[in-house]
matplotlib code that plots the C-alpha trace (Angstrom):
import matplotlib.pyplot as plt

x = [7.3, 3.6, 0.5, -1.1, 2.0, 2.6, -1.0, -0.9, 2.5, 1.9, 5.1, 6.4, 9.1, 11.0, 10.4, 12.0, 14.9, 15.6, 15.5, 18.1, 20.5, 20.3, 21.4, 24.1, 25.9, 25.6, 29.0, 30.5, 29.9, 32.7, 35.3, 36.6, 36.2, 34.4, 31.9, 29.8, 27.2, 25.4, 22.3, 20.8, 17.4, 14.5, 11.6, 11.1, 10.9, 14.0, 14.8, 18.1, 16.4, 14.9, 18.4, 19.9, 18.1, 18.5, 22.4, 21.9, 19.8, 22.4, 25.3, 22.9, 22.6, 26.6, 27.5, 24.6, 25.5, 29.2, 28.5, 31.0, 30.2, 31.6, 32.2, 31.9, 30.7, 28.0, 26.8, 24.1, 22.9, 20.6, 22.1, 21.7, 24.2, 24.3, 25.9, 27.7, 30.0, 30.0, 26.5, 26.8, 29.0, 26.4, 23.8, 26.0, 26.6, 23.0, 22.1, 24.3, 22.6, 19.3, 19.8, 21.6, 18.7, 15.7, 17.2, 19.6, 22.0, 25.3, 27.5, 27.7, 28.3, 30.5, 32.4, 32.6, 32.7, 36.4, 35.9, 32.7, 33.8, 30.5, 26.9, 24.2, 21.0, 18.9, 16.0, 18.2, 17.3, 16.8, 20.0, 20.0, 17.9, 19.7, 20.2, 23.3, 26.9, 28.5, 32.1, 35.2, 36.0, 31.8, 30.9, 27.4, 26.0, 25.6, 22.4, 20.8, 20.3, 21.9, 24.4, 26.5, 23.1, 23.9]
y = [15.6, 14.7, 16.1, 17.8, 19.5, 20.7, 22.0, 23.5, 25.6, 29.5, 31.0, 33.6, 35.8, 36.7, 33.1, 32.2, 34.6, 34.3, 30.4, 31.1, 32.9, 30.8, 28.1, 29.9, 31.2, 27.7, 26.8, 30.4, 32.3, 30.7, 31.4, 34.5, 36.3, 38.6, 38.9, 41.7, 40.6, 43.0, 42.2, 44.0, 45.2, 43.8, 46.4, 49.0, 47.5, 47.5, 44.2, 44.2, 42.4, 39.4, 39.1, 39.3, 36.8, 34.6, 34.8, 34.0, 31.2, 30.0, 30.5, 28.3, 25.3, 24.8, 24.7, 22.3, 20.1, 20.4, 20.2, 23.5, 27.2, 30.2, 33.5, 35.4, 38.8, 39.0, 42.7, 42.1, 45.6, 46.4, 48.2, 48.1, 47.4, 51.4, 52.0, 48.8, 48.3, 44.1, 44.3, 44.8, 42.1, 39.3, 40.7, 40.5, 36.6, 35.9, 37.3, 35.2, 31.8, 33.2, 33.1, 29.6, 28.1, 29.8, 30.0, 27.7, 30.9, 29.6, 32.4, 34.3, 31.9, 31.0, 33.9, 34.3, 30.4, 30.7, 33.4, 30.5, 28.8, 26.9, 26.9, 25.1, 23.8, 23.6, 22.4, 20.0, 17.1, 14.0, 12.6, 14.6, 16.3, 19.0, 19.6, 19.2, 21.3, 22.5, 23.9, 24.6, 20.6, 19.5, 22.8, 23.2, 20.9, 22.1, 22.3, 19.9, 21.1, 24.4, 26.5, 29.5, 31.2, 33.4]
z = [51.2, 51.8, 49.2, 52.4, 53.1, 49.5, 49.6, 52.7, 52.0, 51.4, 50.4, 52.6, 51.3, 54.4, 56.1, 53.2, 52.8, 57.0, 56.5, 53.6, 55.9, 58.8, 56.6, 54.4, 57.6, 59.4, 59.1, 58.4, 61.4, 63.7, 61.4, 63.0, 66.3, 64.4, 61.6, 59.9, 57.7, 55.2, 53.5, 50.9, 51.6, 50.2, 50.1, 52.6, 56.4, 58.2, 58.8, 60.7, 63.8, 62.1, 60.5, 63.3, 64.8, 61.8, 62.1, 66.2, 64.9, 62.8, 65.2, 68.0, 65.4, 64.8, 68.2, 68.4, 65.8, 66.9, 70.3, 70.2, 71.6, 69.6, 70.9, 67.0, 67.5, 64.5, 63.5, 60.8, 58.5, 55.4, 52.7, 49.0, 46.0, 45.3, 48.6, 49.2, 46.4, 47.5, 47.0, 43.5, 43.0, 44.9, 43.0, 39.7, 40.5, 41.7, 38.4, 36.6, 38.6, 37.8, 34.1, 34.6, 36.0, 33.9, 31.1, 30.9, 29.9, 30.4, 29.2, 32.3, 34.8, 32.7, 33.1, 37.1, 37.6, 38.1, 40.9, 42.7, 45.7, 46.3, 44.5, 46.4, 44.9, 48.0, 45.7, 43.9, 46.5, 44.5, 45.9, 49.1, 51.4, 51.6, 47.5, 45.5, 46.0, 42.9, 43.2, 41.2, 41.1, 40.6, 38.2, 37.3, 34.1, 31.2, 30.2, 27.8, 23.7, 24.9, 23.6, 25.8, 25.8, 23.0]

ax = plt.figure().add_subplot(projection="3d")
ax.plot(x, y, z, "-o")
ax.set_aspect("equal")
plt.show()
């Protein structure tokens, strides 16, 4: 990325979130006839329409890439972890990943790793522009000079 673009970029949390939603669901929404996507509330404003738009973009990008239209009915809604138990589980997984990346603490992600299908480290672009994929067969690397984080 050019230095000019880096200097001009201004972090927009909603824009980043919507882009990540589009990216996350691009290759997933065609897998069933109906999908209900529940995303955690962020702040006080209702972002259901924006999230629905991001999911529509994801569907369109899939159709363009694979030249294949799919008629999946997608419903977007937002909620909070106290109201939706699956969001509590997602929050815990994300918290464990945050501890890994920010503090090089592995004990929580190690505990959860058997349940992880895929982690895409989108910022790790040295070897590919889309980042690095980590799976059970290719787990997250152990941080240098750190033990389990205890």
